[in-house]
C-alpha positions, 0 to 999 in steps of 0.5 A: 499500499502506498502511504498517504504521504506519497499520493499527496506528493504526486498529487502536488506534481500533477497540479505543479506540472498543470500550472507550470507547464500547461498541462491540460487536465486531459493530459494530466487524467491520461498520466494518472490512468496510465500510472494506474496501468503501469501499477497493474503490470508485471513492471510494479515490482521494479517501479516499487523498488526503483521508487523506494530507492529514491525515496529512501535516499531522499528521506535520509537527507537532513537538511 
């Protein structure tokens, strides 16, 4: 299960993309749909491992 904070972070990224890069809402929907499709595929374990490593690096940084 994905923690709430990661979902919140992804939501913020989508909002920033819509505002800063002039991303249409339907394009954001397509990106989200692609994310759900990838999550159900055989590649989900690979992506989850990569994301866990990336988030682990960011969480270990103390400012």
